[in-house]
C-alpha positions as CSV (number, residue, x, y, z in Angstrom):
1,M,-4.4,-55.7,-14.4
2,T,-4.6,-52.0,-15.0
3,I,-5.7,-49.8,-12.2
4,Q,-7.3,-46.6,-13.3
5,T,-7.2,-43.4,-11.3
6,F,-9.8,-40.8,-11.8
7,I,-9.1,-37.2,-10.9
8,P,-11.4,-34.1,-11.3
9,D,-8.6,-31.7,-12.2
10,F,-9.6,-28.9,-14.6
11,W,-7.0,-26.7,-16.2
12,E,-7.0,-23.4,-18.1
13,W,-4.6,-22.5,-20.9
14,D,-3.3,-18.9,-21.1
15,S,-1.9,-18.4,-24.6
16,A,-0.6,-14.9,-23.7
17,T,1.8,-16.3,-21.1
18,D,2.1,-19.8,-22.5
19,T,1.1,-21.4,-19.2
20,W,-1.5,-23.7,-17.7
21,A,-3.3,-22.9,-14.4
22,Q,-5.4,-25.3,-12.4
23,V,-8.9,-24.0,-11.8
24,L,-11.8,-25.4,-9.7
25,D,-12.3,-29.1,-10.0
26,F,-14.7,-30.4,-12.6
27,G,-18.2,-30.4,-11.1
28,G,-19.4,-33.5,-13.1
29,G,-17.4,-36.0,-11.0
30,N,-14.7,-38.4,-12.0
31,R,-15.1,-40.0,-15.4
32,T,-13.3,-41.6,-18.3
33,D,-13.9,-41.7,-22.0
34,E,-15.4,-38.2,-22.0
35,T,-15.5,-35.8,-24.9
36,S,-14.2,-32.3,-24.5
37,F,-14.0,-29.3,-26.8
38,S,-14.0,-25.5,-26.9
39,I,-16.1,-22.9,-28.7
40,G,-14.8,-19.4,-28.4
41,D,-13.8,-18.7,-24.8
42,K,-15.8,-21.6,-23.3
43,G,-14.8,-25.2,-22.7
44,Y,-17.2,-28.1,-22.7
45,V,-17.0,-31.7,-21.2
46,A,-19.7,-34.2,-22.2
47,L,-20.6,-37.9,-21.8
48,G,-18.1,-40.5,-20.5
49,Q,-18.4,-43.1,-17.8
50,L,-17.0,-44.1,-14.4
51,G,-14.9,-47.0,-15.6
52,A,-17.9,-49.1,-16.6
53,P,-21.5,-48.5,-17.5
54,P,-23.8,-46.8,-16.8
55,E,-22.6,-44.0,-19.0
56,F,-23.1,-40.3,-18.4
57,N,-25.4,-38.4,-20.7
58,D,-24.6,-34.8,-19.8
59,L,-22.9,-31.7,-21.0
60,W,-20.9,-29.3,-18.7
61,E,-19.8,-25.8,-19.7
62,Y,-16.8,-24.0,-18.3
63,T,-16.7,-20.2,-18.5
64,P,-13.4,-18.5,-17.5
65,I,-13.6,-15.7,-14.9
66,G,-14.2,-12.4,-16.7
67,V,-15.9,-14.0,-19.7
68,E,-19.7,-13.8,-20.0
């Protein structure tokens, strides 16, 4: 039996320093099977589920500090 652990960690990549930094936890709650992507300076997390149906039908946007 596989036990899944869901964590709301959210990380930001800084290409200038070649480092990752943890930022505020993801506000959409714990989930698996989500889709994530970026456009420009913004990151997006969409869909997913909490281990089993029902599935999430949402889209979250992350804007780094200093970017509007």
